[in-house]
C-alpha positions as CSV (number, residue, x, y, z in Angstrom):
1,X,-89.9,-98.4,2.1
2,X,-89.4,-94.7,3.2
3,X,-86.8,-92.6,0.7
4,X,-85.1,-91.3,4.2
5,X,-82.2,-90.8,2.3
6,X,-83.7,-88.1,-0.3
7,X,-83.4,-85.5,2.9
8,X,-80.1,-85.9,4.2
9,X,-78.9,-82.2,4.2
10,X,-82.6,-81.1,5.9
11,X,-81.2,-83.7,8.6
12,X,-77.8,-81.6,8.4
13,X,-79.2,-78.4,8.7
14,X,-81.6,-79.6,11.3
15,X,-78.8,-80.6,13.7
16,X,-76.5,-77.3,12.7
17,X,-79.2,-75.2,14.4
18,X,-79.1,-77.5,17.5
19,X,-75.2,-77.7,17.5
20,X,-73.9,-74.2,16.2
21,X,-76.1,-72.1,19.3
22,X,-74.8,-74.4,21.5
23,X,-70.7,-74.2,20.0
24,X,-71.0,-70.4,20.5
25,X,-72.1,-71.1,24.0
26,X,-69.2,-73.4,24.9
27,X,-67.0,-70.8,23.4
28,X,-68.2,-67.8,24.6
29,X,-69.7,-68.3,27.9
30,X,-68.1,-72.0,28.8
31,X,-70.0,-74.3,31.1
32,X,-69.9,-73.0,34.7
33,X,-68.2,-76.0,36.9
34,X,-69.9,-77.0,40.6
35,X,-67.9,-77.2,43.3
36,X,-67.1,-81.2,42.6
37,X,-64.4,-79.3,39.8
38,X,-63.5,-76.1,41.4
39,X,-63.3,-77.3,45.0
40,X,-64.9,-75.8,47.6
41,X,-68.2,-77.0,49.9
42,X,-72.1,-76.7,48.6
43,X,-74.6,-76.4,51.5
44,X,-78.3,-77.8,51.5
45,X,-80.4,-75.5,53.7
46,X,-84.0,-76.1,54.8
47,X,-85.7,-73.4,56.7
48,X,-88.4,-73.5,59.0
49,X,-90.0,-70.8,56.9
50,X,-89.7,-69.1,53.8
51,X,-86.8,-67.0,53.4
52,X,-84.5,-64.5,51.4
53,X,-81.0,-64.6,49.5
54,X,-80.1,-62.0,51.1
55,X,-81.1,-63.4,55.0
56,X,-79.0,-66.2,53.9
57,X,-75.9,-63.7,52.9
58,X,-76.1,-62.0,56.1
59,X,-76.3,-65.2,57.9
60,X,-72.7,-66.2,56.0
61,X,-71.6,-62.3,56.5
62,X,-71.6,-63.3,60.0
63,X,-68.8,-65.5,59.8
64,X,-67.0,-63.5,57.2
65,X,-68.2,-66.0,54.2
66,X,-69.2,-64.5,50.9
67,X,-71.2,-66.9,49.2
68,X,-70.3,-67.8,44.8
69,X,-73.9,-69.0,44.6
70,X,-77.2,-69.3,46.1
71,X,-80.0,-71.0,44.4
72,X,-84.0,-72.0,45.0
73,X,-84.6,-75.6,45.5
74,X,-88.0,-75.0,47.0
75,X,-89.8,-72.3,49.3
76,X,-87.9,-73.3,52.1
77,X,-84.4,-75.3,50.9
78,X,-81.5,-73.5,49.2
79,X,-78.3,-74.7,47.7
80,X,-75.4,-72.9,48.5
81,X,-72.2,-72.7,46.9
82,X,-68.8,-71.4,48.9
83,X,-65.5,-71.2,48.3
84,X,-62.7,-73.4,49.4
85,X,-62.6,-72.6,53.4
86,X,-60.8,-74.0,56.0
87,X,-62.3,-76.5,58.6
88,X,-62.8,-74.6,61.3
89,X,-64.8,-72.1,59.3
90,X,-67.1,-74.3,57.5
91,X,-67.7,-75.5,61.5
92,X,-67.9,-72.1,62.7
93,X,-70.5,-72.0,59.9
94,X,-72.8,-74.6,60.8
95,X,-72.4,-73.5,64.9
96,X,-73.9,-70.3,63.2
97,X,-76.6,-71.7,61.6
98,X,-77.9,-74.0,63.8
99,X,-78.2,-71.5,66.4
100,X,-80.3,-68.7,64.6
101,X,-83.2,-68.1,66.4
102,X,-85.3,-66.5,64.1
103,X,-85.7,-68.8,61.4
104,X,-84.8,-72.7,62.1
105,X,-82.0,-73.7,59.9
106,X,-81.9,-77.4,59.1
107,X,-78.7,-78.1,57.1
108,X,-79.7,-81.2,54.8
109,X,-76.3,-82.0,53.0
110,X,-72.9,-80.9,53.4
111,X,-70.1,-81.9,50.5
112,X,-66.6,-79.8,50.6
113,X,-64.5,-80.5,48.1
114,X,-60.5,-79.7,47.8
115,X,-59.0,-77.4,44.6
116,X,-57.0,-80.3,44.0
117,X,-59.5,-82.7,44.2
118,X,-61.7,-81.0,41.8
119,X,-58.7,-80.4,38.6
120,X,-58.0,-84.4,39.4
121,X,-61.7,-85.6,38.7
122,X,-62.0,-83.1,35.6
123,X,-58.4,-84.7,34.3
124,X,-59.7,-88.2,34.8
125,X,-63.3,-86.8,33.4
126,X,-62.0,-86.0,29.9
127,X,-59.3,-88.8,29.9
128,X,-62.1,-91.5,30.3
129,X,-64.0,-90.0,27.7
130,X,-61.3,-89.8,25.2
131,X,-60.4,-93.8,26.1
132,X,-64.1,-94.4,25.3
133,X,-64.0,-93.0,21.9
134,X,-61.1,-94.6,20.7
135,X,-62.3,-98.0,22.1
136,X,-65.5,-97.5,20.9
137,X,-64.1,-96.5,17.2
138,X,-61.7,-99.8,17.2
139,X,-65.0,-102.2,18.2
140,X,-67.4,-101.0,15.6
141,X,-64.4,-101.0,13.1
142,X,-63.4,-104.5,14.2
143,X,-67.2,-105.7,14.3
144,X,-67.9,-104.2,10.8
145,X,-65.3,-105.1,9.7
146,X,-64.6,-101.4,8.2
147,X,-63.3,-98.4,9.0
148,X,-66.2,-96.2,8.3
149,X,-68.8,-98.0,10.2
150,X,-66.6,-97.0,13.2
151,X,-66.1,-93.7,12.3
152,X,-69.7,-92.5,11.0
153,X,-70.3,-93.5,14.9
154,X,-68.0,-91.9,16.5
155,X,-69.4,-88.7,14.3
156,X,-72.9,-89.4,15.6
157,X,-71.7,-89.9,19.2
158,X,-69.7,-86.3,18.6
159,X,-72.8,-84.9,17.7
160,X,-74.9,-86.2,20.5
161,X,-72.1,-84.6,23.0
162,X,-71.8,-81.3,21.3
163,X,-75.8,-81.1,22.0
164,X,-75.8,-81.7,25.6
165,X,-72.6,-79.8,26.0
166,X,-74.0,-77.1,24.3
167,X,-77.1,-77.1,25.7
168,X,-75.8,-76.9,29.1
169,X,-73.5,-73.8,28.6
170,X,-76.5,-71.9,27.8
171,X,-78.4,-73.3,30.6
172,X,-75.3,-72.3,32.7
173,X,-75.4,-68.9,31.3
174,X,-78.9,-68.0,31.3
175,X,-80.2,-69.9,34.2
176,X,-77.1,-70.6,36.2
177,X,-76.9,-74.9,36.0
178,X,-73.6,-76.3,37.2
179,X,-72.4,-79.3,35.8
180,X,-71.0,-81.7,38.4
181,X,-70.0,-85.3,38.9
182,X,-73.8,-85.8,38.0
183,X,-73.2,-84.5,34.8
184,X,-70.3,-86.4,34.1
185,X,-72.0,-89.9,34.1
186,X,-75.0,-88.4,32.5
187,X,-72.3,-87.3,29.8
188,X,-70.7,-91.1,29.6
189,X,-74.2,-92.3,29.6
190,X,-75.0,-90.4,26.2
191,X,-71.8,-91.8,24.7
192,X,-72.5,-95.2,25.4
193,X,-76.7,-95.2,23.8
194,X,-75.7,-93.2,21.3
195,X,-73.3,-96.2,20.0
196,X,-75.8,-98.9,20.8
197,X,-78.8,-97.3,18.5
198,X,-76.0,-96.4,16.3
199,X,-75.0,-100.2,15.8
200,X,-79.0,-101.4,15.7
201,X,-79.1,-99.8,12.2
202,X,-75.6,-100.5,11.4
203,X,-76.2,-104.6,12.0
204,X,-79.1,-104.6,9.8
205,X,-77.5,-102.8,6.5
206,X,-74.5,-105.2,7.0
207,X,-77.0,-108.1,7.4
208,X,-78.3,-106.8,4.4
209,X,-75.2,-106.8,2.7
210,X,-74.4,-110.3,3.6
211,X,-77.7,-111.4,2.1
212,X,-76.4,-109.6,-1.7
213,X,-79.3,-107.5,-1.5
214,X,-79.3,-106.4,-5.0
215,X,-80.0,-102.3,-4.2
216,X,-78.2,-99.3,-4.3
217,X,-76.1,-98.6,-0.9
218,X,-78.7,-95.7,-0.6
219,X,-81.8,-97.6,-0.9
220,X,-80.2,-100.3,1.7
221,X,-79.9,-97.7,4.0
222,X,-83.5,-96.8,3.6
223,X,-84.7,-100.1,4.2
224,X,-82.6,-100.8,7.1
225,X,-84.3,-97.8,8.7
226,X,-87.7,-98.1,7.7
227,X,-87.2,-101.7,9.7
228,X,-85.6,-100.5,12.6
229,X,-87.1,-97.0,13.3
230,X,-90.4,-98.9,14.9
231,X,-87.8,-100.8,17.8
232,X,-85.9,-97.2,18.1
233,X,-88.8,-95.2,18.5
234,X,-90.1,-98.2,21.0
235,X,-87.2,-98.2,23.1
236,X,-86.1,-94.5,23.3
237,X,-89.7,-93.1,24.0
238,X,-90.0,-95.4,27.0
239,X,-86.7,-93.9,27.9
240,X,-87.5,-90.6,27.9
241,X,-91.1,-90.6,29.3
242,X,-89.4,-92.2,32.5
243,X,-86.7,-89.7,32.0
244,X,-89.2,-86.8,32.0
245,X,-91.5,-87.9,34.5
246,X,-88.4,-87.9,36.6
247,X,-87.5,-84.1,35.5
248,X,-90.9,-82.5,36.0
249,X,-91.5,-84.5,39.7
250,X,-87.7,-85.6,40.8
251,X,-86.1,-83.5,43.1
252,X,-83.8,-80.9,42.6
253,X,-80.2,-82.7,43.4
254,X,-81.2,-84.6,40.7
255,X,-83.3,-82.7,38.2
256,X,-80.3,-81.3,35.7
257,X,-78.9,-84.9,35.9
258,X,-81.6,-86.6,34.4
259,X,-82.6,-83.5,32.3
260,X,-79.0,-84.0,30.7
261,X,-80.0,-87.9,30.2
262,X,-83.4,-87.0,28.5
263,X,-81.4,-84.7,25.9
264,X,-78.7,-87.3,25.2
265,X,-81.4,-89.7,24.9
266,X,-83.6,-87.2,22.2
267,X,-80.7,-86.7,20.3
268,X,-78.8,-90.1,20.4
269,X,-82.0,-91.5,18.7
270,X,-82.0,-88.8,16.1
271,X,-78.2,-89.5,15.2
272,X,-78.6,-92.7,15.1
273,X,-81.1,-92.5,12.0
274,X,-80.3,-89.1,10.8
275,X,-76.4,-88.2,11.4
276,X,-74.3,-92.1,11.5
277,X,-76.3,-93.3,8.4
278,X,-76.5,-90.4,5.7
279,X,-73.2,-90.3,7.2
280,X,-72.3,-93.7,5.5
281,X,-74.0,-92.7,2.4
282,X,-72.5,-90.1,1.9
283,X,-69.2,-91.9,2.4
284,X,-70.1,-94.5,0.1
285,X,-71.0,-91.7,-2.9
286,X,-67.4,-90.1,-2.3
287,X,-66.0,-93.8,-2.5
288,X,-68.0,-94.8,-5.8
289,X,-67.2,-91.2,-7.6
290,X,-63.7,-91.6,-6.8
291,X,-63.7,-94.8,-8.7
292,X,-65.1,-93.3,-11.5
293,X,-62.7,-90.4,-12.1
294,X,-59.7,-93.1,-11.9
């Protein structure tokens, strides 16, 4: 049995080293929303030969359009983000692009979202996250017949969400990475994975408590972690290797979505063993100390 409980404060310090810069990034820079949330048009353009961003800017200027952002996805592909424009303006731009004689341009994708729809999508995203957190807290507390299991699982979940959000706040500021609906999907998936992995450890602790193992609670948790660590790592590493392959060799349109899943998976694996369980141990110590003082 490995005595994981000896290093509880080390686990919290490691998490703080990741979360604190992320929270500062969120407070100072915030997340960089994509067209899905702000409204506007996102075009992926393919050029017959390599070109420059200034050349794209000149083409847009012909229709009196200014790009909010131009991002390279390959040597001949560019993602162009525009502010909300009328349908007539977008149609005129498409004709201008199609008629370019110097460098044949193909429109690979063209997505337009109105600002009202973007605001509604953001509201629904926040509501979905809140409902999911409340539902998971209630379920875990009911399943384990103890509110502290539910609270510990949700605190570990919040830890994972802060890691993902903080990472993308910093990426948005330094690398202009935007969050879109795919990021929301990764965000909600991280929530489910985090709680799922935590429940595996908690279930082993509950089994030992039911058997009446005569061990101090912290040692009982250490034993449960030792027994489930191999399964947890095997399960998580399988997912991580697949996601890493997609990040390195996948397309530009799904790169940051997969990267968000990868960060969430790593954080979820860590928090289940080294955040959720230590919270249980500290809570148990606090309850015992409270009973003694009475």
